[in-house]
C-alpha positions in Angstrom: 26.2 -22.1 -41.8 28.4 -19.5 -39.9 26.2 -16.7 -41.1 23.1 -18.5 -40.1 24.5 -19.2 -36.6 25.5 -15.6 -36.3 22.1 -14.4 -37.4 20.4 -16.6 -34.8 22.8 -15.5 -32.1 22.3 -11.9 -33.0 18.5 -12.2 -33.1 18.6 -13.9 -29.7 20.8 -11.2 -28.2 18.5 -8.5 -29.6 15.4 -10.2 -28.2 17.0 -10.6 -24.8 18.0 -6.9 -24.8 14.5 -5.9 -25.8 13.0 -8.1 -23.1 15.4 -6.6 -20.5 14.4 -3.1 -21.6 10.7 -3.9 -21.2 11.4 -5.3 -17.7 13.4 -2.1 -16.8 10.7 0.2 -18.3 8.0 -1.5 -16.3 9.9 -1.3 -13.1 10.8 2.4 -13.6 7.2 3.2 -14.3 5.9 1.4 -11.2 8.3 2.3 -8.4 9.7 5.7 -7.5 11.6 5.1 -4.2 13.2 8.0 -2.3 16.1 7.5 0.1 16.6 10.4 2.6 13.9 10.7 5.2 13.4 14.4 6.0 10.4 14.4 8.3 9.7 12.3 11.4 6.7 11.8 13.8 8.6 14.0 16.3 7.7 17.0 14.2 4.1 16.3 15.0 4.7 15.9 18.7 4.7 12.1 18.6 7.1 9.8 20.4 8.2 7.0 18.2 10.6 4.0 18.0 12.8 3.2 15.0 12.3 -0.4 14.2 14.6 -2.5 12.0 13.1 -5.8 11.0 13.7 -8.5 8.4 11.4 -9.8 5.7 10.8 -13.5 5.2 13.3 -13.5 2.3 16.0 -11.8 4.3 15.7 -8.1 3.5 16.5 -5.6 6.2 13.5 -3.2 6.5 12.9 0.0 8.5 9.8 1.4 10.1 8.4 3.6 12.9 6.3 2.4 15.8 4.2 5.2 17.2 2.6 3.9 20.4 -0.6 5.3 22.0 -0.9 5.2 25.8 -4.5 4.1 25.7 -4.6 2.4 22.3 -7.8 0.5 21.3 -6.0 -1.0 18.4 -3.2 -0.5 15.8 -3.0 0.6 12.2 -0.4 -0.4 9.6 0.0 2.0 6.8 1.1 0.8 3.3 2.3 3.8 1.3 2.2 4.5 -2.4 4.9 3.9 -5.0 6.8 7.2 -4.4 8.6 8.8 -1.5 9.1 7.1 1.9 7.6 7.1 5.3 8.8 10.6 6.1 6.2 11.8 3.6 3.5 10.1 5.7 4.4 11.2 9.2 1.4 13.6 9.2 -0.9 10.6 8.6 0.5 8.9 11.7 -0.5 12.0 13.7 -4.1 11.8 12.5 -4.5 8.1 13.2 -2.9 8.5 16.6 -5.6 11.0 17.6 -8.1 8.2 17.1 -6.5 6.2 19.9 -4.4 3.9 17.7 -0.9 2.7 17.7 0.6 3.4 14.3 3.2 1.5 12.3 4.7 3.1 9.3 7.2 1.1 7.2 9.1 1.4 4.0 9.1 -1.3 1.3 12.5 -2.6 0.3 14.4 0.1 -1.6 12.5 2.9 0.0 13.8 5.1 2.8 16.2 3.1 5.0 15.0 -0.3 3.8 17.4 -2.4 1.8 16.9 -4.1 -1.5 14.9 -3.4 -4.7 11.1 -3.3 -4.8 9.1 -6.0 -6.6 5.5 -7.0 -6.4 6.3 -10.2 -4.4 8.7 -8.2 -2.3 6.2 -5.5 -1.3 3.8 -8.3 -0.2 6.5 -9.9 1.9 7.4 -6.6 3.5 3.8 -6.0 4.5 3.6 -9.4 6.1 6.8 -8.7 8.0 5.3 -5.4 9.2 2.2 -7.2 10.4 4.4 -9.6 12.4 6.2 -6.7 14.0 2.8 -5.3 15.2 1.5 -8.8 16.1 4.5 -9.2 18.4 3.3 -6.2 20.4 0.2 -8.3 21.2 2.2 -11.4 22.3 1.9 -13.0 18.9 -1.9 -13.3 19.3 -3.8 -15.2 16.6 -6.2 -12.3 16.0 -4.6 -9.1 17.1 -6.5 -5.8 16.8 -4.8 -4.6 13.6 -6.3 -2.4 10.8 -4.5 -2.0 7.5 -4.6 1.2 5.5 -3.2 1.6 2.0 -3.0 4.4 -0.6 -2.5 4.0 -4.3 -0.1 1.1 -4.9 -0.2 0.7 -1.1 -3.9 -0.2 -1.4 -3.0 -3.2 -3.5 -0.4 -4.2 -0.9 -2.9 -3.7 1.9 -5.5 -5.9 0.0 -2.9 -8.7 -0.3 -2.0 -8.4 3.4 -5.7 -8.7 4.3 -5.8 -11.9 2.3 -2.6 -13.2 4.0 -3.1 -12.2 7.6 -6.0 -11.8 10.1 -6.5 -8.0 10.0 -9.6 -6.5 11.5 -10.4 -4.0 8.8 -9.2 -2.6 5.5 -9.0 1.0 4.3 -8.1 1.5 0.6 -7.6 4.9 -1.1 -7.0 5.8 -4.8 -6.1 2.2 -5.7 -6.1 0.6 -9.2 -7.8 -2.6 -10.1 -4.6 -4.2 -11.5 -1.4 -3.1 -13.2 -2.5 -4.7 -16.4 -5.6 -2.5 -16.5 -3.5 0.6 -15.7 -1.1 -0.4 -18.5 -4.0 -0.6 -20.9 -5.2 2.9 -19.9 -1.7 4.4 -20.2 -0.6 2.6 -23.3 -3.7 1.6 -25.2 -1.9 0.6 -28.4 0.5 -1.8 -26.7 -0.2 -5.5 -25.9 0.5 -4.8 -22.2 -0.7 -8.2 -20.9 1.9 -10.0 -23.0 4.9 -8.3 -21.4 3.9 -6.9 -18.0 5.3 -9.1 -15.2 3.7 -7.4 -12.2 0.0 -7.8 -11.7 -1.2 -6.4 -8.3 -4.6 -7.8 -9.2 -6.6 -6.3 -6.4 -9.9 -6.7 -8.3 -9.6 -10.5 -8.1 -8.5 -10.5 -4.5 -10.8 -8.1 -2.7 -13.8 -10.4 -3.0 -12.0 -12.9 -0.7 -11.8 -10.4 2.2 -14.5 -10.8 4.8 -13.5 -8.0 7.3 -15.1 -4.5 7.1 -13.8 -2.4 4.1 -13.7 1.4 3.5 -12.9 2.2 -0.1 -12.4 5.8 -1.4 -11.4 7.4 -4.7 -11.4 10.9 -6.2 -13.8 11.7 -9.0 -11.0 13.9 -10.4 -8.1 11.5 -10.1 -6.0 12.2 -13.1 -3.9 9.0 -12.9 -6.1 6.1 -11.6 -9.7 6.4 -13.0 -12.5 6.9 -10.5 -14.2 3.9 -12.1 -11.4 1.6 -10.8 -12.3 2.6 -7.2 -15.9 1.8 -8.0 -15.0 -1.5 -9.5 -13.1 -2.5 -6.3 -16.1 -1.5 -4.2 -18.5 -3.5 -6.4 -16.3 -6.6 -6.2 -15.9 -6.3 -2.4 -18.2 -8.3 -0.1 -20.2 -6.8 2.7 -19.5 -5.1 5.0 -18.2 -2.3 2.8 -18.5 1.4 2.3 -17.5 3.8 -0.5 -16.6 7.5 -0.3 -16.1 9.7 -3.3 -13.2 12.1 -2.7 -12.0 15.4 -4.3 -8.6 16.3 -5.5 -5.8 14.9 -7.6 -4.3 11.4 -7.2 -1.5 12.6 -5.0 -3.6 14.8 -2.7 -7.1 13.1 -2.4 -8.0 12.2 1.1 -9.5 13.8 4.2 -7.4 16.9 3.6 -9.3 17.7 0.4 -12.6 16.0 1.4 -13.7 17.2 4.9 -16.6 14.8 5.0 -14.3 11.8 4.6 -12.6 12.0 8.0 -15.9 11.4 9.9 -16.3 8.3 7.8 -12.8 7.2 8.8 -13.7 7.8 12.5 -16.9 5.8 12.3 -15.1 3.0 10.5 -12.4 2.8 13.2 -15.2 2.8 15.8 -16.8 0.0 14.0 -13.6 -2.1 13.8 -12.3 -1.4 17.4 -15.3 -0.2 19.3 -16.0 3.4 20.4 -13.2 5.5 21.8 -13.4 6.1 25.6 -12.6 9.5 27.0 -9.8 11.7 25.7 -7.7 9.8 23.1 -5.3 12.6 22.4 
């Protein structure tokens, strides 16, 4: 009897340790947060405000509010799974030139934001970021806010567009779901059985009615180009797709000059044409 009990206890402990390892392995392969912020919008000639805000579950978060004197709207950027907002300061400068206020924020565990990232946590952090920007418009029911997401940030942006009244959605280099990415990376493993995080953007994007601009690189070595096409095919009108050039980490208007005019036209469609000098 004692040996039987010991065997059961040992097996249970081994199973628990294996499950814990799988959870840790999944987390380490999904999130790559970086702490020190080495670049700010000031290096691009932009005035900005450090914003400390709190998520709905109590995490202290950090972001940058970059105001535009003659803004026609605002954009919230949801970054990918690596680095922090310092790596995206250049992006704020580009959007600012379009006559937009810009809000960059770090998910929990990234940059100066506290906590550890999770799927549910990244969604909550994006909703908190939206409320920061909504407050700039007197807590309006339908504030002029566009959301932009890259890679994992595209999945976060898609969820935000489901949760809050955004005016438009831009998604770049985003996967259809973590499960499908797991199947691509580990084809011999039963990934659905042990993956906890889903980020199921393919299921959600069909529910979003606002204008959508979706882009993906044909030479993306990490997230297959077909996933971007699948997101586009699942999306309802109005929608637009742009094929990019470059690797996963570099694809965008920097590697695809014809993409930036598409972004400009999309912003005009969402907020109306720019008036005069928006620099």
